[in-house]
N, C-alpha and C positions, 0 to 999 in steps of 0.2 A: 504493500500500500504506500503510495507516494505521499509525502508530507506537503503542507501548503507551500513551503519554500521551493520544493522540487517541482510542483505544478507551475508555480510562478516562473521558475527557471525554464521549463519546457515551453511555456507560452512566449516568453521573451525571446527564446531561441528561434521559435517559429516566426515571430514578428521580424526579427533581424534577417532571417532567411528570405522572407517575402520582400523586405525593403531592399536587400542586396540584389536579389534577382530582378526587381523592378528597375532600379537605377542602372545596374550593369547590363541587364538584358536589353534595356532601351538603347544604351550606348552601342552595344555590340550589333544588334539587329538593324539599327538605324544606319550605321556605316556599312553594314553588309548589304542592305537593300540598295543603298546609293551606289555601291561598287557594282552590283549586278545591273542596275539601270544604266549607269554611265559607262560600264565596261572598263573603268579605271578608278583608281583610288589614290589619294595623296598619301605621302609618307606618314604624316601626323595622324590621319584618320585610320591608317592601317595599324599603327601602334596602339591607338585608343581601342580599336576593335578587338585586337588580341588581348589587350590589357583587361577589357571588360569581361571577355569569356574566361580568362584566367581567374578573375575574381569570383565569377559565378562558381567555378570549380572549388575555389578556396572556401566559399560559403557552404557548399555542400559537404566538404570535408569537416569543417567546424561543426555543422549540424549533426553529421554522423557521429562525430566524437562525443558531442553532448548527449545524444540519444543513448549511445552505448553506456556512457557514464551513469545515466539515470536508470535505465532498464536492466542493464547487466553489469553492475559494478565489479563483480568478480571476474567476468570476462574482459572487462576494461583493462585490467592489470596483467592479462596474459601477454607474455613477452613477444610472441610471434605477431599477434594482432597489433601490439604497440609499435613494432617495427614497421608494419605495413602502414599504419596510420601516420607515423612519423615521416615515412617516405613520401606519402601523398601530400602531406602538409608541407614538407620541405620543397617538393617540386613545384606546387602551385604558388607557394609563398615566394620562392626564388624567382619565378617568372614575373610575378606581380611586382616585386621590388625593382628588378632590372628593366622591365618595360617602362615603369614609371620614371626611372633614371634616364632612359632613352628619350622619353617625352620631354623631360626637363632640359636635356642637352639640345634637343631639336628646337624648343622655344627660344633658348638662349642664342643659338646660332642664327635662327631665322629672324629674330626681332632686334637683338642687341646690335649696336653700331659702334665699332672701334676702328681706328685707323692703323692699328698695328698690323704688319704684314702677316704674322702668324695667324691672327684671328681672321683676317681676310681670306687666307688660304683655307682655313677650316670652314669658313662660311660658304665658299664656293664648292666645297666637297662635303656638303652636309649629309648626303646619302651615304657616302663612303665612311664618314665618321660614325654615323649611326650603326652601320653594318659592323664597323670595328668594335663598337661597344657591345653589340650582340655576340661577336666572336669572343670577346673577353668574358662575357656572361657564360658562354659554353665552357670555356676553360675553367672558370671558377666552379661551374656546376660539377664537372668531373672531379675537381679537387674536393669539393664539399661532399660528393658522393663517397669518395674514398674515406673521408673523415667519419661520415655517418656509418659506413659499414664497419670501420674499426671500432667506433664507439659501441655499436651493438654487439660486436664480437667480444669486447671487454665486458659488457653488461651480462651477456650470457655466461661467460666464463666466471664472472663474479658470483652470479646466482648459483651456479653449480658448486663453487668452492664453499659458499655459505651453507649449502645443504649437506655436504659430505665431510667437512672438516670444521674445526673450531676457528674462532676469530684470530688468525695468526698474522704474521708480517706479510705473507703473500696476499692475503685479503686486503690489507691496508695498502699495499703497493698497487693492486688492481683498482682500488677505489681512487687513489691519487691519479692513476692513468685515466680513469673515467672522467674525473674532474677536468683534467687537462684537455682531453678531446672535446668535452662539452664546451669548454671555453673557446677552443680553436674553431669550433663549428659556427661561432658567432662573429669571428673576426672578418669573414667575407662581407658581412653587411656594412662594414666601415667603408669599403671601397665605393659602392653606389651612393652612400650617404655623402661622402666627401665630394664626389662628382656633382651630385645635385646641389650641394651647398655652394660649390664654386660657381655653378651655373646661375644660381640665385644671386650671388654677390655680383657677378658680371652684369646681370640684368638691372640690378639696383644702381650700379655705377653708370651704366648706359642711360638709364632713365633720368638720373640726376644730371648727367651731362646734357642730355637732350632737352630737358626742361630749362636748364640755364641758357642754352643756345636759343631756344624758341622765345624765351623771355626778352631777348634783345631784338627780336625781329617781328614779333606780332603781339597783339593785345588779346588774341583769342585764348580762352581759358585752357583749352585742351584740343590738340589735333589728333588725327587718326593714329599716328605713330606713338604718341604719348599714351593713348588709350590701349593700344596693343601692348606697350611696355607694362602698364599697370595690370592688365588682365593676366599676362604671362607671369608677372612677379607674384600676384596673388595665388595663382595655381601652384607655382613651385614652392613658395613660402608655406602655404597651407600643407603641401605634401611633406615638407621637412618637419613641420610641427607634428603632423599625424604619424610620420615615420618614427620620430623619437618616441612618441607615446606608444606606438605599436611595438617598437623594439624592446622597450622596458617591459611591457606586458608579456611579450613572447619569451623574453629571458626568464621572467618569473615563472611562466607556465612550464617551460622545459626544465627549470631547476627543481620543480616539484617531484621529478622522478628520483631526485637524490634525498627526498624527505619521506617520512612515514606518515600515513594518515593525513594526506593533504587534499582531501576531496573537496572541501569548501573552497580552498584557494584555487583549485582547478576549475570549479564551477564559476567563480568570479572572473577568471581569465577567459573562459569560454564565452562569457557574456560580453566582455569588453573588447576582445580581439576583433570581432567583425565591424567595429565602429570605423576603423581606418579605411578598409576597402569600400565601405558604403558611402561615408561622408565625402571622401575624395572624389568619387565618381559623380556625386551630385554637384560638387564644386566645378568639375569639368563641364557639366551640362550648363550650369548657370553662367559660367564665364565665356561660353561660346554662343554667339547670337543665334546661329542656325539651330543648334541643338536646343537652346532654350525655347525658341519659338515652337519647334516641333513638340517638345515636351509639354508646353503649356496647351497646345492644341489637343494633345492627347488627354490632358486633364479636363479641359472644357468639354471634349467629346464624351468622356465617361460621366462627367457631371450632368451633361444634357441627357444622356441615356438614363441615368438614375431619375432625373426629374421627369423625363418623358414617360417612363414606366408603361402604363397601360395604353398610352397614346401611340406607342410603337415607334419611337424616334430611332430605335436601333435596328429596325427591320429594313431590309433592302428595298 
């Protein structure tokens, strides 16, 4: 029998899944439909489309994790299932973070303006730079996969040692190795964070410089370039804030495997973790004029259908 808190937890998990699928599903299918209609797609829309579908997968992984935690807590701690869940979470989370980083770099190179030859060279090769970041993503993915396999190899070995022998120095050594690999598995997240932070700083510097130049030449409060700078800066800066928040939550969540009886902490992490992929997707929608208009049309259409009701406003 589930307690009131567990029922509340399941309802919140379901609401977060619906919200995540709504926002990310809209982003993904909107760009996918435009790709099919026009038979072409821009680089930014392609990144956003894949980012949205990756986040949908991430939401399903978190929901599955939460459901197993509530309905089968003994099964939740089974090592093989834990390894499978961790692999799915790592894969979807990895793509989510690196695709967001690619989007940050794209906005920076597309919008920021600097006279430095190196930046101009990168700006002219924006597609190659993005492809290079994705290549780095693949290399880091293999590196992280090796770390994850080694971490679970140590975890399995540690579990067997605890079952067949006493708490000896060998067990302590295996535990220290587990802590080290657990820490190393998080170091790869510093690379996309630093890249996104650098992109955000460049955009802010470019915006400041552009605003100062426009202040000497016009009395208009804001031109199109300034608006683009501001929107891109908001998207990247919000991503950085949410990324730091998500990183802390994820670190706490994965650290619970080193603790005993941490079910409540895991439940809190499962509730808070989906906030990042959902909120950032809605920020992407609201900061893009085309996406925002299409999203509002969708809302008004659904609102009209609900109000129309028996009048049949939704019938063809």
